[in-house]
C-alpha positions as CSV (number, residue, x, y, z in Angstrom):
1,X,11.8,-20.3,-0.7
2,X,8.0,-21.0,-1.1
3,X,5.8,-18.0,-1.6
4,X,2.1,-18.0,-0.6
5,X,-0.5,-15.3,-1.3
6,X,-3.4,-15.6,1.0
7,X,-5.6,-13.7,3.6
8,X,-5.3,-13.6,7.4
9,X,-6.8,-16.6,9.3
10,X,-7.3,-18.8,6.2
11,X,-7.4,-22.3,7.8
12,X,-6.2,-24.1,4.7
13,X,-3.2,-21.8,4.4
14,X,-2.3,-22.2,8.0
15,X,-2.3,-26.0,7.8
16,X,-0.2,-26.1,4.6
17,X,2.3,-23.7,6.2
18,X,2.6,-25.9,9.2
19,X,3.4,-28.9,6.9
20,X,6.0,-26.9,4.9
21,X,7.7,-25.6,8.0
22,X,7.8,-29.1,9.5
23,X,9.6,-30.2,6.3
24,X,12.2,-27.4,7.0
25,X,11.0,-25.2,4.1
26,X,11.4,-21.4,4.1
27,X,7.9,-20.0,3.7
28,X,7.0,-16.3,2.9
29,X,3.2,-15.7,3.3
30,X,1.8,-12.4,2.1
31,X,-1.8,-11.7,3.3
32,X,-3.8,-9.3,1.3
33,X,-4.7,-5.9,2.9
34,X,-2.5,-6.7,5.9
35,X,0.2,-4.3,5.0
36,X,3.0,-6.3,6.8
37,X,5.1,-6.6,3.6
38,X,6.1,-3.3,2.1
39,X,7.5,-2.7,-1.4
40,X,11.2,-1.7,-1.5
41,X,12.6,-1.9,-5.0
42,X,12.5,-3.6,-8.4
43,X,15.7,-4.3,-10.4
44,X,16.4,-6.6,-13.3
45,X,16.7,-9.7,-11.0
46,X,15.0,-8.6,-7.8
47,X,11.5,-7.7,-6.5
48,X,12.2,-6.6,-3.0
49,X,9.7,-6.5,-0.2
50,X,10.3,-5.9,3.5
51,X,8.6,-7.8,6.3
52,X,8.0,-5.0,8.7
53,X,7.5,-7.4,11.6
54,X,10.8,-9.2,11.1
55,X,12.7,-6.2,9.6
56,X,13.8,-8.6,6.9
57,X,13.9,-7.9,3.1
58,X,12.9,-10.7,0.7
59,X,13.5,-11.0,-3.0
60,X,10.3,-12.6,-4.2
61,X,12.0,-13.8,-7.3
62,X,13.9,-16.2,-5.1
63,X,10.7,-18.2,-4.7
64,X,10.9,-21.6,-6.4
65,X,7.2,-22.3,-5.8
66,X,4.1,-20.1,-5.4
67,X,0.6,-20.9,-4.1
68,X,-1.9,-18.4,-5.4
69,X,-4.3,-19.3,-2.6
70,X,-6.3,-16.1,-2.4
71,X,-5.9,-12.8,-4.1
72,X,-2.4,-11.3,-4.0
73,X,-0.7,-8.0,-3.5
74,X,-2.8,-4.9,-2.7
75,X,-2.3,-1.2,-2.6
76,X,-1.5,-1.4,1.1
77,X,1.8,-3.2,0.2
78,X,3.0,0.0,-1.5
79,X,1.8,2.7,0.9
80,X,4.3,3.8,3.6
81,X,1.9,6.0,5.4
82,X,-1.9,6.1,5.9
83,X,-1.8,9.8,6.2
84,X,-3.9,11.6,3.6
85,X,-2.4,14.8,2.2
86,X,-4.4,17.7,0.7
87,X,-3.1,18.5,-2.7
88,X,-3.9,21.7,-4.6
89,X,-2.6,23.9,-7.4
90,X,-3.6,27.5,-7.9
91,X,-6.4,27.0,-5.4
92,X,-7.8,23.9,-7.2
93,X,-8.2,20.7,-5.1
94,X,-6.3,17.8,-6.6
95,X,-7.3,15.3,-4.0
96,X,-9.1,13.2,-6.6
97,X,-5.8,12.3,-8.0
98,X,-4.7,10.4,-4.9
99,X,-7.9,9.6,-3.1
100,X,-11.0,7.6,-3.9
101,X,-11.5,4.4,-6.0
102,X,-10.2,5.6,-9.4
103,X,-7.2,7.7,-8.4
104,X,-3.8,7.9,-10.0
105,X,-2.1,6.0,-7.1
106,X,-4.5,3.1,-7.4
107,X,-4.0,2.8,-11.1
108,X,-0.2,3.0,-10.7
109,X,-0.4,0.3,-8.0
110,X,-2.7,-1.9,-10.1
111,X,-0.2,-1.8,-13.0
112,X,2.7,-2.6,-10.7
113,X,0.8,-5.5,-9.1
114,X,0.0,-7.0,-12.5
115,X,3.7,-6.8,-13.5
116,X,4.9,-8.3,-10.2
117,X,2.4,-11.1,-10.2
118,X,3.3,-12.0,-13.8
119,X,7.0,-11.9,-13.1
120,X,6.7,-14.2,-10.1
121,X,4.4,-16.6,-11.9
122,X,6.8,-16.9,-14.8
123,X,9.9,-17.3,-12.6
124,X,8.5,-20.0,-10.3
125,X,9.1,-23.6,-11.4
126,X,5.9,-24.7,-9.5
127,X,2.6,-22.8,-9.3
128,X,-0.7,-23.7,-7.7
129,X,-3.3,-21.5,-9.2
130,X,-2.6,-18.4,-11.2
131,X,-2.8,-14.6,-10.6
132,X,-5.0,-14.3,-13.6
133,X,-7.7,-16.7,-12.3
134,X,-8.5,-15.5,-8.8
135,X,-12.0,-14.9,-10.2
136,X,-13.8,-16.8,-12.9
137,X,-16.9,-15.6,-14.6
138,X,-19.5,-18.2,-13.9
139,X,-21.5,-17.6,-17.1
140,X,-18.3,-18.0,-19.2
141,X,-17.4,-21.2,-17.5
142,X,-20.9,-22.6,-18.0
143,X,-20.6,-22.0,-21.7
144,X,-17.2,-23.5,-21.7
145,X,-18.5,-26.6,-19.9
146,X,-21.3,-27.0,-22.5
147,X,-18.7,-26.5,-25.3
148,X,-16.7,-29.5,-23.9
149,X,-19.8,-31.7,-23.8
150,X,-20.9,-31.4,-20.2
151,X,-24.6,-31.1,-19.3
152,X,-25.3,-27.7,-17.7
153,X,-28.6,-26.3,-16.3
154,X,-30.6,-24.0,-18.5
155,X,-30.7,-20.4,-17.3
156,X,-31.7,-16.9,-18.1
157,X,-30.7,-13.4,-16.9
158,X,-33.9,-11.5,-16.2
159,X,-34.5,-7.7,-15.6
160,X,-38.2,-7.9,-14.7
161,X,-40.1,-10.4,-12.5
162,X,-42.7,-10.8,-15.3
163,X,-40.1,-12.6,-17.4
164,X,-40.0,-15.5,-15.0
165,X,-43.3,-17.1,-15.9
166,X,-42.4,-17.5,-19.5
167,X,-38.8,-18.8,-19.0
168,X,-37.2,-20.9,-21.7
169,X,-36.7,-24.0,-19.6
170,X,-40.4,-24.3,-18.7
171,X,-40.0,-25.9,-15.3
172,X,-42.3,-25.4,-12.3
173,X,-39.3,-25.0,-10.0
174,X,-36.3,-22.7,-10.5
175,X,-33.4,-21.4,-8.4
176,X,-31.7,-18.1,-8.1
177,X,-28.1,-17.7,-7.3
178,X,-25.4,-15.0,-7.5
179,X,-23.8,-14.3,-10.9
180,X,-20.6,-13.5,-9.1
181,X,-19.4,-14.9,-5.7
182,X,-22.4,-13.9,-3.7
183,X,-22.5,-12.2,-0.3
184,X,-20.3,-13.2,2.6
185,X,-20.0,-10.2,4.8
186,X,-19.6,-9.6,8.5
187,X,-21.2,-6.3,9.6
188,X,-20.8,-5.6,13.2
189,X,-21.6,-8.8,15.0
190,X,-23.8,-10.2,12.3
191,X,-22.8,-12.4,9.3
192,X,-24.7,-12.0,6.0
193,X,-24.6,-14.8,3.4
194,X,-26.4,-15.4,0.2
195,X,-27.4,-18.9,-0.9
196,X,-29.0,-20.7,-3.8
197,X,-32.7,-20.4,-3.3
198,X,-35.6,-22.3,-4.8
199,X,-38.9,-20.8,-6.0
200,X,-42.0,-21.9,-7.9
201,X,-42.8,-20.2,-11.2
202,X,-46.4,-19.9,-10.1
203,X,-45.4,-17.4,-7.5
204,X,-44.6,-15.0,-10.3
205,X,-47.6,-14.6,-12.6
206,X,-46.5,-12.1,-15.3
207,X,-49.6,-9.9,-15.1
208,X,-49.0,-9.2,-11.4
209,X,-45.2,-8.8,-11.4
210,X,-44.3,-6.0,-13.7
211,X,-41.4,-5.1,-11.4
212,X,-38.0,-4.1,-12.7
213,X,-35.0,-5.7,-10.9
214,X,-31.3,-5.7,-11.3
215,X,-30.2,-8.3,-13.9
216,X,-30.6,-11.6,-12.0
217,X,-29.7,-15.2,-12.7
218,X,-32.6,-17.7,-12.8
219,X,-31.8,-21.3,-13.5
220,X,-33.7,-24.6,-13.8
221,X,-33.8,-26.6,-10.6
222,X,-32.1,-29.9,-11.0
223,X,-33.6,-32.8,-9.1
224,X,-30.5,-34.4,-7.5
225,X,-29.5,-37.8,-6.4
226,X,-26.4,-36.5,-4.8
227,X,-24.1,-33.4,-5.0
228,X,-20.4,-33.8,-5.8
229,X,-17.6,-31.6,-4.8
230,X,-14.3,-32.5,-6.6
231,X,-11.0,-30.8,-5.7
232,X,-8.6,-30.8,-8.7
233,X,-4.9,-30.4,-8.5
234,X,-2.4,-31.0,-11.4
235,X,-4.5,-33.6,-13.2
236,X,-5.9,-35.5,-10.2
237,X,-9.5,-35.3,-8.9
238,X,-10.3,-35.8,-5.2
239,X,-14.1,-36.2,-5.2
240,X,-16.7,-36.4,-2.6
241,X,-20.4,-37.3,-2.7
242,X,-22.7,-35.2,-0.5
243,X,-26.1,-36.7,0.4
244,X,-27.9,-33.5,0.9
245,X,-31.1,-34.2,-0.9
246,X,-33.0,-35.9,2.0
247,X,-32.6,-32.9,4.4
248,X,-35.0,-30.0,3.8
249,X,-32.4,-27.6,5.1
250,X,-29.7,-28.6,2.7
251,X,-31.6,-30.1,-0.3
252,X,-31.3,-26.9,-2.4
253,X,-27.9,-25.6,-1.1
254,X,-25.8,-27.9,1.0
255,X,-24.0,-24.9,2.5
256,X,-27.0,-24.4,4.7
257,X,-25.3,-26.8,7.0
258,X,-27.3,-28.8,9.4
259,X,-25.2,-29.0,12.5
260,X,-27.6,-31.3,14.3
261,X,-27.9,-33.8,11.5
262,X,-25.0,-33.3,9.2
263,X,-25.1,-34.6,5.6
264,X,-23.4,-37.9,4.9
265,X,-20.3,-37.4,2.9
266,X,-18.1,-40.1,1.4
267,X,-15.3,-40.5,-1.3
268,X,-16.6,-40.7,-4.8
269,X,-15.0,-41.6,-8.2
270,X,-16.2,-39.6,-11.2
271,X,-16.6,-41.4,-14.5
272,X,-13.4,-41.1,-16.6
273,X,-15.4,-39.4,-19.4
274,X,-16.5,-36.7,-17.0
275,X,-13.0,-36.2,-15.6
276,X,-11.5,-35.9,-19.1
277,X,-14.1,-33.2,-20.1
278,X,-13.3,-31.3,-16.8
279,X,-9.6,-31.6,-17.5
280,X,-10.1,-29.9,-20.9
281,X,-12.0,-27.1,-19.2
282,X,-9.2,-26.6,-16.7
283,X,-6.6,-26.6,-19.5
284,X,-8.5,-24.0,-21.5
285,X,-8.8,-21.8,-18.4
286,X,-5.0,-22.3,-17.9
287,X,-5.8,-23.4,-14.3
288,X,-4.2,-26.4,-12.5
289,X,-6.2,-26.2,-9.3
290,X,-9.8,-25.6,-8.3
291,X,-13.0,-27.1,-6.8
292,X,-15.8,-28.3,-9.1
293,X,-19.5,-28.5,-8.1
294,X,-21.6,-31.1,-9.9
295,X,-25.0,-32.7,-9.4
296,X,-25.8,-36.3,-10.2
297,X,-29.5,-36.0,-11.1
298,X,-32.3,-38.5,-10.7
299,X,-31.9,-39.6,-14.3
300,X,-28.2,-40.5,-13.8
301,X,-26.8,-37.5,-15.6
302,X,-23.9,-35.5,-14.4
303,X,-24.8,-31.8,-14.4
304,X,-21.9,-29.2,-14.2
305,X,-22.5,-26.2,-12.0
306,X,-19.3,-24.2,-11.5
307,X,-15.6,-24.1,-10.7
308,X,-14.2,-22.3,-7.7
309,X,-10.6,-21.3,-8.6
310,X,-9.6,-20.8,-5.0
311,X,-10.1,-24.5,-4.5
312,X,-12.0,-24.9,-1.2
313,X,-11.0,-28.4,-0.2
314,X,-11.1,-28.8,3.6
315,X,-14.7,-30.0,3.5
316,X,-13.6,-32.7,1.0
317,X,-10.2,-33.6,2.5
318,X,-11.3,-34.4,6.1
319,X,-14.4,-36.6,5.6
320,X,-12.7,-38.5,2.8
321,X,-9.2,-38.7,4.4
322,X,-7.6,-37.3,1.3
323,X,-5.1,-35.4,3.5
324,X,-4.9,-32.6,0.9
325,X,-2.8,-30.3,3.1
326,X,-0.1,-32.9,2.7
327,X,-0.7,-33.3,-1.0
328,X,-0.4,-29.5,-1.6
329,X,2.7,-29.1,0.6
330,X,4.4,-32.0,-1.3
331,X,3.4,-30.5,-4.6
332,X,5.0,-27.2,-3.7
333,X,8.2,-28.8,-2.6
334,X,8.4,-31.0,-5.7
335,X,10.9,-28.7,-7.5
């Protein structure tokens, strides 16, 4: 049995599941917040969950491989009813114990989820990703990259706009980007997305901008020759060059896709010295899968930006004919 933790409608998961089923593999896919799988029981050798759609109980410890594609179990997998009960004792409301963000049930579920994830990870012979690395701290990873000899952009975290003019990297241009994963929300019929944005330091003279802001990341703007997206799986890099710098719409952030005139993308081979440094980072993070963003600047230097542990790879696989769905499916069945 192959176990996959994902979310509904994830295209990459759908394609890999198709491959696995074509190979005759039994696949159990648990989507976060869907609530289809409900917890039944834990014994010494069993972690039992019931698929409510199929009325079938699975022992998750029967899984030989696991793909930690996106997130994992959630509180919905443990609740048998959405009905909220009013709790009280001697006329005192106890609803805060079972409702809201930091309630007892949520804390119990979090501890149980951590135990189940660890148990499954340790029992599987093959894992892609890890339950402990669904989210990486970008700032920690930047420091780790620098530690292993990769060039990284200079940056500061500012709390007032008057701090921008006298930044430590003294460049005319700088970019802002999310410290975490940024915004990708659908509200009603509208989609809201945050991007990396470019600004000129001259727009923020210190004497006119004494404005407090939430701690924000400002980073030197790297003049790029090309951008590189490299998908990493078990020691192998599948890299792609993105020629985004000649298009005003994509020159700062290639994710501002130009549907009329798409960026040229082609296979790319990173220098061995860069790959070796990246491998050491992945090893220290205890991570065997992820996507790396790098800039090759106009001076010929490779500048590390970040690692996405989810490992977005479709945009790399299709233009470069890497057929990564097949690669991932085969890795999961290589038991």
